[in-house]
BAPAPA-993371 format. One line per 8 residues: their letters; for each residue z, y, x of C-alpha. Coordinates in Angstrom, 2 decimals. Layout:
BEGIN
a = Z,Y,X | ...
END
This chain:
BEGIN
msrrtqst = 0.02,0.16,0.01 | -0.96,3.29,1.54 | 1.59,6.01,2.09 | -0.71,8.32,-0.36 | -0.75,5.58,-3.05 | 3.06,5.02,-2.67 | 3.83,8.85,-2.81 | 1.71,9.14,-6.01
alaalgia = 3.58,5.99,-7.49 | 7.02,7.55,-6.66 | 5.91,11.01,-8.32 | 5.12,8.90,-11.57 | 8.49,7.27,-11.55 | 10.09,10.33,-11.48 | 10.31,10.83,-7.88 | 9.81,14.45,-6.73
vaaagltg = 9.19,14.53,-2.96 | 7.77,17.77,-3.14 | 4.87,16.12,-4.81 | 3.24,15.21,-1.52 | -0.06,13.54,-1.03 | -0.94,13.87,-5.04 | -4.63,14.24,-5.45 | -5.66,17.06,-7.59
cngdsldn = -2.25,18.58,-8.29 | -2.20,21.66,-6.43 | -3.20,23.69,-9.68 | -4.62,27.16,-9.76 | -2.19,29.98,-8.51 | -1.23,32.04,-11.39 | -2.19,35.16,-9.50 | -5.68,33.79,-9.94
wdplasgt = -5.83,33.72,-13.53 | -3.24,36.00,-14.94 | -4.69,39.48,-15.20 | -1.46,41.08,-16.42 | 1.43,42.39,-14.13 | 4.41,40.54,-13.93 | 7.48,41.63,-16.20 | 11.03,40.76,-16.67
pkskvdif = 11.94,40.29,-20.30 | 15.15,42.18,-21.12 | 16.06,41.62,-24.89 | 17.36,38.55,-26.40 | 13.80,37.84,-27.90 | 11.13,39.28,-26.04 | 7.58,37.90,-26.61 | 6.16,38.92,-23.27
tgvgkldv = 2.93,38.40,-21.32 | 2.62,37.41,-17.71 | 5.25,35.90,-15.36 | 8.93,37.01,-15.46 | 12.55,35.98,-15.15 | 14.59,35.11,-18.11 | 18.44,35.36,-17.99 | 19.75,32.08,-19.72
dgrsvnas = 23.42,31.66,-19.58 | 23.50,33.98,-16.44 | 20.94,31.93,-14.45 | 17.38,33.23,-13.62 | 14.72,30.98,-15.12 | 11.08,31.76,-13.95 | 8.68,31.60,-16.92 | 5.04,32.46,-17.85
csgqsakg = 3.69,33.31,-21.22 | 0.12,33.97,-22.39 | -1.92,34.28,-25.38 | -1.19,35.49,-29.03 | 0.23,33.65,-31.84 | -1.28,33.59,-35.41 | 1.03,33.58,-38.45 | 2.54,30.47,-38.81
apvivlml = 1.18,29.10,-35.51 | 3.45,27.43,-33.24 | 4.33,28.66,-29.54 | 3.03,25.91,-27.26 | 5.65,25.25,-24.50 | 4.59,23.23,-21.39 | 7.20,20.89,-19.80 | 6.43,20.42,-16.08
gagdglgk = 6.95,16.92,-13.90 | 9.55,16.71,-11.35 | 8.72,18.77,-8.24 | 6.06,20.89,-9.95 | 5.91,24.67,-10.13 | 4.14,26.76,-12.74 | 0.95,26.56,-10.84 | 0.43,22.93,-11.73
maalqktl = -0.19,23.58,-15.39 | -1.92,27.15,-14.91 | -5.45,25.72,-15.76 | -4.16,23.91,-18.87 | -2.15,26.89,-19.85 | -5.04,29.48,-19.30 | -7.43,27.15,-21.61 | -4.91,26.84,-24.40
sknnrvcs = -3.96,30.36,-24.39 | -7.52,31.34,-25.81 | -6.44,30.36,-29.06 | -2.82,29.80,-28.82 | 0.65,31.54,-27.68 | 1.62,29.40,-24.54 | 4.55,29.51,-22.23 | 5.84,27.25,-19.27
ydrlgega = 9.01,27.45,-17.15 | 10.48,26.24,-14.12 | 13.66,24.45,-14.76 | 16.73,24.98,-12.75 | 16.16,23.79,-9.13 | 12.29,23.91,-9.56 | 9.91,26.56,-8.73 | 11.22,30.06,-8.53
saqpdrpq = 14.08,29.38,-10.90 | 17.68,29.44,-9.72 | 19.63,26.37,-8.16 | 21.94,24.59,-10.53 | 25.40,24.85,-9.36 | 26.49,21.49,-10.38 | 24.96,18.19,-11.37 | 22.76,18.29,-14.69
dfasvgkt = 22.38,15.73,-17.48 | 20.13,15.87,-20.41 | 22.48,17.99,-22.64 | 22.58,20.83,-19.85 | 18.81,20.89,-19.25 | 18.56,20.85,-22.95 | 20.89,23.78,-23.19 | 18.62,25.73,-20.70
ltgvlerv = 15.47,24.69,-22.89 | 17.01,26.22,-25.86 | 17.77,29.55,-24.11 | 14.26,29.56,-22.90 | 12.82,28.94,-26.45 | 15.00,31.60,-28.00 | 13.45,34.21,-25.64 | 9.81,33.16,-25.67
agdapvvl = 9.34,31.90,-29.19 | 11.78,33.87,-31.41 | 11.75,32.53,-35.00 | 8.26,30.73,-34.45 | 7.98,26.96,-34.28 | 7.43,25.17,-31.08 | 5.24,22.42,-29.81 | 6.64,20.91,-26.57
aghslggl = 4.13,19.41,-24.22 | 5.47,17.48,-21.39 | 4.36,15.42,-18.51 | 6.44,12.91,-16.60 | 10.06,13.97,-16.31 | 9.28,17.04,-18.36 | 8.03,14.64,-21.10 | 11.54,12.64,-20.86
iaaryvpd = 13.41,15.77,-21.11 | 11.42,16.99,-24.01 | 11.65,13.46,-25.87 | 15.30,13.38,-25.46 | 15.49,17.15,-26.73 | 13.58,16.97,-29.88 | 15.76,14.59,-31.94 | 18.44,17.44,-32.13
hhdkvkgl = 15.95,20.12,-32.40 | 13.28,19.11,-34.70 | 14.34,22.12,-37.02 | 12.64,24.49,-34.20 | 10.39,21.83,-32.37 | 7.88,20.97,-34.90 | 5.69,18.99,-32.60 | 5.25,17.08,-29.30
vlmdatpp = 2.85,15.66,-26.87 | 3.75,13.49,-24.13 | 1.41,13.20,-21.24 | 2.51,9.95,-19.22 | 6.14,10.70,-19.83 | 8.81,8.99,-17.69 | 9.96,5.91,-20.05 | 12.97,6.01,-21.78
tmggditr = 14.24,2.94,-19.73 | 13.03,3.79,-16.46 | 16.12,2.99,-14.26 | 16.45,-0.65,-15.98 | 12.64,-1.19,-15.56 | 12.73,-0.52,-11.86 | 15.83,-2.77,-11.16 | 14.42,-5.54,-13.35
tipasapg = 11.09,-5.63,-11.66 | 11.92,-5.01,-8.17 | 14.84,-6.84,-6.80 | 17.55,-5.24,-4.24 | 16.40,-7.60,-1.69 | 12.62,-6.51,-1.79 | 11.36,-5.56,1.64 | 8.92,-2.87,2.59
pagemraq = 7.36,-0.38,0.13 | 8.72,-1.93,-3.01 | 12.33,-1.89,-1.53 | 11.85,1.67,-0.45 | 10.56,2.69,-4.06 | 13.50,0.96,-5.62 | 15.91,2.91,-3.41 | 14.35,6.20,-3.71
neamlkgq = 14.29,5.82,-7.46 | 17.81,4.73,-7.57 | 18.84,7.91,-5.59 | 16.65,10.10,-7.75 | 18.37,8.78,-11.01 | 21.91,9.54,-9.54 | 20.97,13.17,-9.25 | 19.47,13.25,-5.78
npeklvit = 16.45,15.41,-6.85 | 15.89,19.18,-6.76 | 17.33,19.62,-10.46 | 20.44,17.80,-9.59 | 19.71,15.98,-12.81 | 21.32,12.45,-13.68 | 18.70,10.61,-15.30 | 20.19,7.71,-17.65
dgpvrpag = 18.40,5.30,-19.74 | 18.90,5.23,-23.54 | 17.48,4.31,-26.84 | 14.59,6.42,-28.52 | 16.06,8.45,-31.27 | 14.00,9.38,-34.37 | 12.94,13.08,-34.71 | 11.87,13.11,-38.29
dipvevik = 8.16,13.11,-39.32 | 6.93,15.48,-36.67 | 3.45,14.80,-35.23 | 3.77,13.47,-31.84 | 1.05,12.23,-29.45 | 1.84,9.84,-26.49 | -0.89,9.81,-23.84 | -0.71,7.24,-21.05
hgkpylga = -2.65,6.88,-17.83 | -5.48,4.29,-17.66 | -6.12,3.87,-14.04 | -3.50,1.22,-12.95 | -2.44,2.94,-9.81 | 1.25,1.38,-9.85 | -0.64,-1.98,-9.38 | -1.26,-1.12,-5.81
lpqygprl = 2.51,-1.75,-4.98 | 2.55,-5.15,-3.22 | 3.77,-7.99,-5.22 | 5.49,-5.78,-8.06 | 2.73,-3.41,-8.86 | 1.24,-5.12,-11.95 | 4.82,-5.78,-13.58 | 5.54,-2.01,-12.99
eqawsdgq = 2.23,-1.05,-14.81 | 3.19,-3.36,-17.66 | 6.58,-1.83,-17.69 | 5.53,1.71,-17.64 | 3.00,0.73,-20.49 | 5.60,-0.80,-22.56 | 7.72,2.41,-22.02 | 4.97,4.61,-23.43
rkwlalss = 4.78,2.56,-26.55 | 8.88,2.79,-27.01 | 8.12,6.77,-27.51 | 6.42,6.03,-30.59 | 9.83,5.44,-32.35 | 10.31,9.24,-32.04 | 8.39,9.79,-35.44 | 6.53,8.06,-38.31
rsklstaa = 3.75,10.38,-37.53 | 3.35,9.04,-33.68 | 0.26,8.27,-32.07 | -0.44,6.37,-28.73 | -3.81,6.80,-26.68 | -5.02,6.21,-23.25 | -6.88,8.39,-20.82 | -8.80,5.70,-19.51
ssghyiyv = -10.02,7.60,-16.48 | -6.83,9.21,-15.42 | -3.95,8.52,-12.97 | -0.62,9.92,-13.71 | -1.54,13.56,-13.95 | -3.59,13.28,-17.13 | -3.95,16.93,-17.41 | -5.59,17.27,-14.09
dqpdvalk = -7.58,14.02,-14.22 | -8.82,14.60,-17.63 | -7.90,17.90,-18.94 | -10.05,17.72,-22.07 | -7.93,14.61,-23.14 | -4.75,16.70,-22.82 | -6.10,19.82,-24.41 | -7.40,18.17,-27.67
aiqrvatq = -4.06,16.22,-28.11 | -2.14,19.56,-27.92 | -4.42,21.37,-29.89 | -4.33,18.74,-32.74 | -0.53,18.62,-32.74 | -0.51,22.47,-32.81 | -3.03,22.62,-35.68 | -0.95,20.10,-37.55
vagkngg = 2.21,22.23,-37.06 | 0.16,25.55,-38.31 | -1.16,23.79,-41.28 | 2.31,22.82,-42.47 | 3.66,26.32,-41.72 | 0.99,27.94,-43.63 | -0.93,29.29,-40.43
END
């Protein structure tokens, strides 16, 4: 297994080693496409445009918003994977913002946001997300579109907040039972790249990551009947891991299907030509899924 392939596999499983060696994941710099000057929102609800710093519970959160919302239309909030800054989804945000209000943000410990001052769990990252939504969306409904770890965080958040979050798109989201999937698939005695992957993932799950986020397995809780689209990768790159790769691929695929329990209106699809970064490898697939969910939410809200 090459070092580049192993780095990609680790990133897919939630390991954020600065995203080194990932193909096509550099993203466009926000400076290349955002024609408006950066600004720092000051009010409790500030529908701003550009890149600015939000004060969320006394912590500085770097955020970007673009586009305009029609009446009843949702604000789309993009949730980045581990180790990814705003630039990674800049191209997707730019395209979506032609017809939608779209925002993204660096979670604490990522990008240009403040560092967390203590270990985090899903409740604490969810509290930050709530603060961000209050600032960038106000009273408007929200669609969350999350990739990898961002998808896992979004999926854990929505069941308790589907009064606000009215739609969800998961792009190769980290499975809800990733920790158990890895330890069941790769024994502790495994040598070489497989053993390294298991050890690095165990460290990541215990909070040894930029966000200091302790990632625990758990059941998928329902989020009502909101529209949910789950997209999984089609290129079996995890299969490149010697001996254990095919089983990891199967566990990942099974994990994507588990997310269907989020809603009675969940849909699973495969980005056939894509690796883990679906919105880079097949941007039209990600774009259309997000637009479909946003359209359904707008229709329900009279937009």
